[in-house]
C-alpha positions in Angstrom: 34.1 40.0 -86.8 32.2 41.5 -84.1 30.4 45.2 -84.1 33.5 47.1 -81.6 31.7 49.8 -79.6 34.8 52.2 -78.5 34.6 54.3 -75.8 34.3 58.3 -75.7 35.2 60.7 -72.8 31.2 60.8 -72.6 29.7 57.5 -72.6 33.6 56.2 -70.7 32.2 53.3 -67.4 33.8 51.2 -65.2 31.1 50.2 -63.3 31.2 46.5 -63.7 35.1 46.9 -63.6 35.1 48.5 -60.2 32.0 46.4 -59.0 34.2 43.1 -59.7 37.1 44.7 -58.6 35.5 45.4 -54.9 34.8 41.3 -55.0 38.0 40.3 -56.0 39.4 42.1 -53.1 37.9 40.3 -50.7 38.8 36.9 -52.7 43.5 38.1 -53.1 45.8 40.0 -51.8 44.8 43.8 -53.2 42.4 42.4 -56.0 45.1 40.8 -58.2 47.4 38.1 -58.7 50.1 40.8 -59.9 51.0 44.1 -58.3 50.5 46.5 -61.5 47.3 45.2 -62.6 45.9 46.9 -59.6 46.2 50.6 -61.0 47.7 52.0 -58.1 50.0 53.6 -60.5 47.0 55.2 -62.6 43.4 56.8 -61.7 40.5 54.5 -61.0 39.6 50.7 -60.6 41.6 48.0 -63.1 39.9 47.2 -66.1 38.6 43.7 -66.3 38.5 42.2 -69.6 36.6 39.4 -71.5 37.3 39.1 -74.6 40.2 39.7 -77.2 40.3 40.1 -81.2 42.8 41.0 -83.2 44.9 44.3 -81.2 41.6 44.7 -79.6 40.3 43.8 -76.2 36.1 44.3 -74.8 35.5 45.0 -71.2 32.9 44.1 -69.4 31.0 47.5 -69.7 31.1 46.1 -73.5 33.8 48.8 -74.6 36.4 48.0 -77.2 40.3 49.0 -77.3 43.1 48.9 -79.1 45.6 47.2 -77.0 49.2 48.4 -76.8 49.9 46.0 -74.3 49.4 42.9 -75.8 49.6 40.5 -72.7 53.2 42.7 -71.8 54.3 41.2 -75.0 54.0 37.7 -75.7 50.9 38.4 -78.0 52.9 39.5 -81.2 50.2 37.4 -83.8 47.8 39.9 -81.9 44.5 38.4 -79.4 43.3 34.5 -80.5 45.4 34.2 -83.8 43.0 32.0 -85.4 46.1 29.2 -86.6 47.5 29.8 -83.1 44.1 28.6 -81.8 43.3 25.9 -83.9 46.2 24.1 -83.3 45.9 24.8 -79.3 42.4 23.5 -80.0 43.7 20.6 -81.9 46.3 19.9 -79.6 44.0 20.2 -76.0 41.8 17.5 -77.4 44.3 14.9 -77.0 44.7 16.5 -73.5 46.1 18.7 -71.5 49.0 17.8 -69.5 50.8 14.4 -69.2 54.1 15.1 -67.2 55.7 12.8 -69.8 57.9 13.9 -73.0 55.6 14.8 -75.8 56.0 15.1 -79.7 55.0 19.1 -79.6 58.0 20.3 -77.2 60.6 18.0 -79.7 58.7 20.7 -82.9 59.0 23.5 -81.1 62.4 22.9 -80.2 63.6 21.8 -83.5 62.0 24.6 -84.9 63.8 27.6 -82.1 67.4 26.0 -82.3 67.6 25.4 -86.4 67.3 28.5 -86.9 68.3 31.0 -84.0 72.6 30.9 -84.4 73.3 31.8 -80.4 71.8 28.5 -78.8 72.4 24.7 -79.0 70.0 23.8 -76.3 67.2 24.1 -74.6 65.2 23.5 -71.9 61.4 24.5 -71.3 60.1 25.9 -67.4 56.8 27.5 -67.0 57.7 31.3 -66.8 60.1 33.5 -67.6 61.3 34.0 -64.0 61.5 30.2 -63.6 63.9 30.4 -66.8 66.4 33.2 -65.1 66.2 31.7 -61.4 67.4 28.4 -63.5 69.5 30.3 -65.4 71.3 31.6 -62.9 71.7 28.4 -60.9 73.4 27.1 -63.9 75.7 29.4 -64.4 76.9 28.8 -60.4 77.3 25.4 -60.7 78.6 26.0 -64.4 81.3 28.5 -62.5 81.7 26.7 -58.8 81.1 30.8 -57.9 77.7 32.5 -56.7 78.2 35.8 -57.2 75.6 37.4 -60.0 75.9 41.1 -60.9 72.7 42.8 -62.4 72.1 46.0 -63.2 70.1 48.9 -61.9 66.9 49.2 -64.4 66.7 46.0 -65.0 63.8 43.5 -64.5 64.8 39.6 -64.0 61.1 38.0 -62.5 60.3 37.7 -58.8 63.7 35.4 -58.5 64.7 36.2 -54.8 68.6 37.4 -55.0 67.6 39.3 -58.4 64.6 41.4 -56.3 67.4 43.6 -55.0 68.0 47.7 -56.0 71.7 49.6 -55.6 73.0 50.8 -52.6 74.8 53.7 -52.4 77.8 54.3 -54.6 79.2 53.0 -58.0 78.9 49.2 -57.5 77.2 48.2 -54.6 75.8 45.0 -53.2 72.4 44.8 -53.6 69.6 46.0 -50.8 66.6 43.8 -51.2 63.4 45.0 -52.6 60.3 42.9 -51.3 60.3 41.4 -48.0 61.2 38.1 -47.4 64.3 37.9 -48.7 67.0 37.0 -45.8 69.8 39.8 -46.1 72.5 36.8 -47.3 70.6 36.1 -50.4 70.9 40.0 -51.6 74.6 40.1 -50.9 74.8 37.6 -53.3 74.2 40.2 -56.1 76.4 42.7 -56.9 74.2 45.9 -58.7 75.6 47.9 -61.1 74.2 51.4 -63.3 73.6 50.6 -67.1 75.7 52.1 -69.7 78.7 52.8 -67.1 81.4 50.5 -68.4 83.7 51.6 -65.8 81.4 50.0 -63.5 81.5 47.0 -64.7 85.4 46.8 -65.6 85.4 48.0 -61.4 82.9 45.2 -60.7 85.0 42.4 -62.3 87.6 43.7 -61.3 86.9 43.2 -57.3 84.4 40.0 -57.1 85.9 38.2 -60.1 87.0 35.5 -58.5 83.5 35.0 -57.1 81.3 36.0 -59.8 79.6 33.6 -61.9 77.8 35.9 -64.2 76.6 38.7 -65.4 73.0 39.6 -66.3 71.1 41.8 -68.3 68.1 42.6 -70.1 69.9 43.8 -73.8 66.9 45.5 -74.5 66.0 47.1 -71.1 62.0 47.7 -71.1 61.2 46.5 -67.4 61.6 49.9 -66.4 61.1 51.9 -69.0 62.4 51.2 -72.6 66.7 52.1 -71.3 68.3 51.0 -75.4 71.6 50.4 -75.5 74.3 51.1 -77.8 75.9 47.6 -79.3 79.5 48.9 -78.8 78.3 48.8 -74.7 77.0 45.3 -75.0 79.9 44.1 -76.9 82.3 45.6 -74.5 80.5 43.7 -71.6 80.5 40.5 -73.8 84.7 41.2 -73.9 84.7 41.6 -70.4 83.2 39.0 -69.6 85.6 36.8 -71.6 88.4 37.9 -70.4 87.1 37.6 -66.3 86.1 34.1 -66.9 82.3 35.4 -66.0 79.4 33.6 -68.0 77.1 36.4 -69.6 73.3 36.4 -69.3 70.9 38.0 -71.7 67.7 37.8 -69.6 65.2 38.0 -73.5 62.4 37.0 -71.1 60.8 40.4 -73.7 63.2 41.2 -76.5 63.6 37.2 -77.6 61.8 36.5 -81.0 59.9 40.1 -80.3 63.2 42.2 -81.6 63.6 39.1 -84.2 63.2 35.6 -84.6 67.2 35.7 -82.5 66.4 38.5 -80.1 69.0 40.8 -78.8 71.4 38.4 -79.2 70.3 37.8 -83.5 69.7 42.0 -83.7 73.5 42.9 -81.8 75.3 40.1 -83.4 76.4 39.1 -79.9 77.3 35.9 -78.3 75.9 35.6 -74.9 76.9 32.6 -72.7 73.0 31.4 -71.3 69.6 33.0 -73.2 66.5 33.4 -71.0 63.3 33.7 -72.9 59.9 33.5 -71.9 56.2 35.9 -73.8 56.5 34.8 -76.6 57.5 31.4 -76.9 54.5 30.2 -75.4 51.9 32.3 -77.8 50.1 33.5 -74.5 50.4 30.3 -73.2 52.6 30.6 -69.6 55.9 29.3 -70.6 59.6 29.8 -70.0 63.3 29.0 -71.3 66.9 28.7 -70.6 69.6 27.7 -73.5 73.0 28.3 -73.9 75.4 26.2 -76.1 75.8 22.3 -75.7 78.8 22.6 -73.3 76.8 24.5 -70.2 73.3 22.8 -71.1 75.1 18.9 -70.7 75.3 20.5 -66.7 71.6 20.2 -66.2 70.5 17.5 -64.8 69.6 14.7 -65.6 72.7 14.8 -67.9 75.1 17.2 -65.2 75.2 18.4 -61.5 72.3 21.0 -61.6 69.1 20.2 -60.7 65.4 21.5 -62.1 62.1 19.8 -63.0 58.6 21.0 -63.1 55.5 18.8 -63.8 54.2 21.4 -66.1 57.4 22.1 -68.1 56.8 21.4 -72.2 53.3 21.4 -71.2 52.1 20.0 -74.3 49.0 23.0 -75.1 51.2 25.8 -74.6 54.1 24.5 -76.6 51.6 24.0 -79.6 50.6 27.7 -79.1 54.7 28.9 -79.3 55.0 26.4 -82.5 52.2 28.0 -84.0 53.2 31.5 -83.4 57.2 30.9 -83.8 56.5 29.2 -87.4 54.8 33.1 -88.3 56.9 34.7 -87.6 59.7 32.6 -89.4 57.3 34.1 -92.4 59.1 36.2 -95.0 59.2 39.7 -94.4 57.3 39.4 -90.6 59.9 41.8 -88.8 60.6 43.8 -91.5 56.6 44.5 -92.0 56.4 45.1 -87.8 59.3 47.0 -87.6 57.8 49.4 -90.3 54.7 50.0 -88.8 56.1 50.5 -85.3 58.5 53.1 -86.7 55.6 55.2 -88.7 53.2 55.2 -85.5 56.1 56.6 -83.6 57.4 59.0 -85.7 54.1 60.6 -86.1 53.4 60.4 -82.8 56.9 62.2 -81.7 56.3 64.4 -84.9 52.6 65.5 -83.1 54.5 66.2 -80.6 57.2 68.2 -81.4 55.1 70.7 -83.5 53.1 70.9 -80.0 56.3 71.8 -77.8 54.8 68.8 -75.8 58.0 67.4 -73.6 57.2 63.7 -74.8 59.2 61.3 -76.7 58.5 57.5 -78.0 61.5 56.0 -79.0 61.3 52.3 -79.9 62.7 49.3 -81.3 61.6 46.2 -83.3 58.3 46.5 -82.3 58.2 47.8 -78.1 58.1 51.6 -78.1 57.6 53.7 -75.0 55.7 56.8 -74.3 58.6 58.7 -72.0 57.3 62.6 -71.1 61.3 63.6 -71.1 62.9 64.8 -74.1 65.9 63.5 -73.7 67.2 60.1 -75.0 67.3 58.3 -71.8 69.6 54.8 -71.1 69.5 54.2 -67.4 67.3 54.6 -64.7 68.5 57.5 -62.9 68.2 59.0 -66.0 64.2 58.0 -65.4 62.2 62.1 -64.3 59.5 60.5 -61.7 57.0 63.9 -62.6 56.6 62.3 -65.7 54.7 59.7 -64.0 51.8 62.3 -63.1 51.8 63.2 -67.1 50.8 59.7 -67.6 48.5 59.0 -65.6 46.8 61.4 -67.1 47.6 60.5 -70.9 46.2 57.1 -69.3 43.0 57.7 -68.3 42.5 60.2 -71.3 43.6 56.7 -73.8 41.0 54.6 -71.8 38.1 56.9 -72.3 39.2 56.8 -76.2 39.4 53.0 -76.6 43.0 53.0 -76.8 44.6 50.5 -73.7 48.5 50.8 -72.8 50.2 49.0 -69.8 48.9 50.8 -66.2 52.3 52.0 -65.4 54.7 54.9 -67.2 57.7 52.3 -66.7 56.0 49.9 -68.7 56.3 49.7 -72.5 54.2 49.3 -75.3 54.0 46.6 -77.8 52.7 46.4 -81.9 51.1 43.1 -83.2 51.0 41.7 -86.1 46.5 42.5 -86.4 47.9 45.9 -85.5 46.2 47.2 -89.0 47.1 50.8 -90.6 43.2 51.5 -89.8 44.3 50.8 -86.0 47.1 52.7 -86.1 45.4 55.7 -87.1 42.6 55.5 -84.8 45.0 55.3 -82.2 47.2 58.2 -83.2 44.0 60.2 -83.0 43.1 59.5 -79.5 46.3 59.1 -78.4 47.3 63.0 -79.6 43.3 64.0 -78.2 44.9 62.6 -74.7 47.9 64.3 -75.0 46.2 67.7 -76.2 44.1 66.9 -72.2 47.6 66.2 -70.1 48.8 69.7 -71.4 45.8 71.9 -71.7 
């Protein structure tokens, strides 16, 4: 275990990170490979990291941080977990990729299907975006219909037809949020607000003859943590069934995070198709989509819905995922993780209440969100954008004290099994000090 040199407001520096970022901007668009990494929603240049250990990361300036980003969720066991690392290294020694079936995909596939009541067959891909893209194509192939209903505030990767926002009105056709997406693609997507069954009912009534599927993050965690009531999700299931429309749960974040069966198991609701990502790769690039046997048999080579990928079920990624999922099946794993998260969020919320700071820390499982509002938020349009100015200050003050959050106030935080009580107490002290600065 390395000696950890945490920064303080007096010693914090980004000298090496800033220099690397200037170089990176000459090579890559915006200096990054994913927009949020550019730190444009917070302050200063992005921090470049070079080492991870448990729940800690070390930057190129030699400073350590308690990490609540966890690579945006997949590191549920923490960085460089020894068992996962050992299995990956053992697999790597035999070859990195074959472009063929390997025993590794059989092992993780069997493990998933044996312990997840809501799926019967699975297909591995290389990212969450690819999983969603494939699931949408599958839904269209099964139903013979083309349109998709999504919800404002849910993100499903950079799939052309889903990178849209709502127009004006209750239920609208999608409007592209990115250049390069033809209007005709966006017109295949209908957008409705979250937590509004009347909107869904209206959309199903108007479009059920053209609607292939409804897709939702059952635990929306890409635009804040917009926790929905179980009754809403159950009603959505019933409405889709009656209308003959497939229901897709995008569990790229919540899958194996809210429990081994994800949100489907947490709420005890059977979707038609589930997409996965993040944790099933144990930190490696992996995605998957899964459903009943009758639906999955539409996928090539068994059926007419084509999807392929040279690196799908890559043996190294499968090994990392298998070792991770095995750990998640240990008795009490999720109970312990949720207990830690509940305590941590409760301590922070209590501190804010005592000091009259308008900050809440809603959580579900081991996912939490620092939100600058005293109200419960279930929809994207309920988020007060002015709170992001507070988050900017909090993010910088936390960095100065050795606590790392994702660089956007719309992103959620994660707690891993590697976060010890001492780590959480350290982080609590630093976050409280940072909030004192925010509201000074």
